[in-house]
One Martini backbone bead per residue (centre of mass of N, CA, C, O) as a GRO file, in nm:
protein
  121
    1UNK     BB    1   8.809   9.366  10.156
    2UNK     BB    2   8.681   9.638   9.954
    3UNK     BB    3   8.716  10.003   9.991
    4UNK     BB    4   8.573  10.293   9.905
    5UNK     BB    5   8.657  10.653   9.929
    6UNK     BB    6   8.502  10.962  10.054
    7UNK     BB    7   8.556  11.261  10.152
    8UNK     BB    8   8.488  11.528  10.309
    9UNK     BB    9   8.424  11.831  10.154
   10UNK     BB   10   8.471  12.013  10.428
   11UNK     BB   11   8.759  11.885  10.406
   12UNK     BB   12   9.063  11.921  10.363
   13UNK     BB   13   9.277  11.716  10.208
   14UNK     BB   14   9.513  11.715  10.414
   15UNK     BB   15   9.335  11.656  10.663
   16UNK     BB   16   9.212  11.398  10.568
   17UNK     BB   17   9.476  11.237  10.534
   18UNK     BB   18   9.576  11.266  10.826
   19UNK     BB   19   9.334  11.136  10.967
   20UNK     BB   20   9.331  10.868  10.822
   21UNK     BB   21   9.631  10.792  10.891
   22UNK     BB   22   9.655  10.898  11.221
   23UNK     BB   23   9.361  10.788  11.326
   24UNK     BB   24   9.185  10.576  11.173
   25UNK     BB   25   9.399  10.364  11.112
   26UNK     BB   26   9.494  10.294  11.403
   27UNK     BB   27   9.215  10.217  11.500
   28UNK     BB   28   9.168   9.982  11.307
   29UNK     BB   29   9.436   9.817  11.375
   30UNK     BB   30   9.315   9.766  11.689
   31UNK     BB   31   9.104   9.580  11.611
   32UNK     BB   32   8.983   9.297  11.678
   33UNK     BB   33   9.081   9.041  11.428
   34UNK     BB   34   9.276   9.184  11.253
   35UNK     BB   35   9.510   9.112  10.964
   36UNK     BB   36   9.435   9.340  10.736
   37UNK     BB   37   9.572   9.679  10.646
   38UNK     BB   38   9.515   9.906  10.365
   39UNK     BB   39   9.604  10.215  10.235
   40UNK     BB   40   9.476  10.413   9.951
   41UNK     BB   41   9.595  10.706   9.814
   42UNK     BB   42   9.437  10.956   9.628
   43UNK     BB   43   9.468  11.195   9.394
   44UNK     BB   44   9.236  11.416   9.298
   45UNK     BB   45   9.395  11.521   9.026
   46UNK     BB   46   9.474  11.203   8.929
   47UNK     BB   47   9.337  10.920   9.095
   48UNK     BB   48   9.007  10.937   9.129
   49UNK     BB   49   9.008  10.738   8.878
   50UNK     BB   50   9.058  10.406   8.811
   51UNK     BB   51   8.870  10.427   8.552
   52UNK     BB   52   8.733  10.430   8.258
   53UNK     BB   53   8.456  10.474   8.104
   54UNK     BB   54   8.241  10.379   7.901
   55UNK     BB   55   8.105  10.432   7.625
   56UNK     BB   56   7.834  10.654   7.699
   57UNK     BB   57   7.938  10.698   7.994
   58UNK     BB   58   7.889  10.900   8.260
   59UNK     BB   59   8.018  11.091   8.495
   60UNK     BB   60   8.002  11.201   8.801
   61UNK     BB   61   7.988  11.497   8.918
   62UNK     BB   62   8.234  11.517   9.172
   63UNK     BB   63   8.319  11.211   9.159
   64UNK     BB   64   8.583  11.136   9.387
   65UNK     BB   65   8.824  10.945   9.483
   66UNK     BB   66   9.044  10.912   9.779
   67UNK     BB   67   9.023  10.588   9.810
   68UNK     BB   68   9.139  10.275   9.961
   69UNK     BB   69   9.060   9.952  10.119
   70UNK     BB   70   9.226   9.685  10.273
   71UNK     BB   71   9.060   9.400  10.427
   72UNK     BB   72   9.143   9.124  10.664
   73UNK     BB   73   9.114   8.761  10.720
   74UNK     BB   74   9.197   8.425  10.813
   75UNK     BB   75   8.894   8.409  10.928
   76UNK     BB   76   8.568   8.398  11.020
   77UNK     BB   77   8.619   8.430  11.322
   78UNK     BB   78   8.787   8.696  11.305
   79UNK     BB   79   8.568   8.858  11.166
   80UNK     BB   80   8.364   8.840  11.398
   81UNK     BB   81   8.536   8.985  11.604
   82UNK     BB   82   8.557   9.247  11.449
   83UNK     BB   83   8.253   9.310  11.421
   84UNK     BB   84   8.202   9.322  11.734
   85UNK     BB   85   8.446   9.562  11.769
   86UNK     BB   86   8.368   9.804  11.529
   87UNK     BB   87   8.190  10.049  11.626
   88UNK     BB   88   8.411  10.268  11.663
   89UNK     BB   89   8.491  10.282  11.367
   90UNK     BB   90   8.211  10.363  11.244
   91UNK     BB   91   8.187  10.622  11.413
   92UNK     BB   92   8.446  10.763  11.287
   93UNK     BB   93   8.366  10.790  10.983
   94UNK     BB   94   8.192  11.058  11.014
   95UNK     BB   95   8.459  11.246  11.044
   96UNK     BB   96   8.571  11.179  10.714
   97UNK     BB   97   8.331  11.039  10.556
   98UNK     BB   98   8.094  11.051  10.296
   99UNK     BB   99   8.189  10.773  10.154
  100UNK     BB  100   8.125  10.416  10.131
  101UNK     BB  101   8.233  10.104   9.953
  102UNK     BB  102   8.177   9.766   9.999
  103UNK     BB  103   8.368   9.467   9.900
  104UNK     BB  104   8.330   9.139   9.881
  105UNK     BB  105   8.593   8.869   9.906
  106UNK     BB  106   8.546   8.540   9.956
  107UNK     BB  107   8.836   8.450   9.790
  108UNK     BB  108   8.973   8.695   9.769
  109UNK     BB  109   9.243   8.824   9.608
  110UNK     BB  110   9.360   8.926   9.273
  111UNK     BB  111   9.640   8.971   9.084
  112UNK     BB  112   9.677   9.090   8.762
  113UNK     BB  113   9.871   9.343   8.816
  114UNK     BB  114  10.223   9.461   8.885
  115UNK     BB  115  10.423   9.770   8.905
  116UNK     BB  116  10.582   9.693   9.140
  117UNK     BB  117  10.899   9.627   9.248
  118UNK     BB  118  10.781   9.544   9.516
  119UNK     BB  119  10.644   9.226   9.591
  120UNK     BB  120  10.622   9.319   9.889
  121UNK     BB  121  10.401   9.478  10.117
   0.00000   0.00000   0.00000
């Protein structure tokens, strides 16, 4: 699953990042059933738009992504365990996220290109 996140606008960016990294992230990583969890932090002034919009399509003013999360399971059974145990995680999201949008990847993800020198995450 891939989820984009927008932090609460009332929370300063540095505090948002620290809470997401040091509180919400460890909470998520300890939920039963989870096999993969990666946070991608975007700099609001630089990386907040993953791609440019098509010609003639305007961007929403003030809509800037603060990051994205990759989350995964080795089996449907483990995903079900995670979903049953994750209510504490979703309760914590209200403390830091203004908006999240989750995208299910039923066949997993595919890397189209990778500019990272380290090929192993």
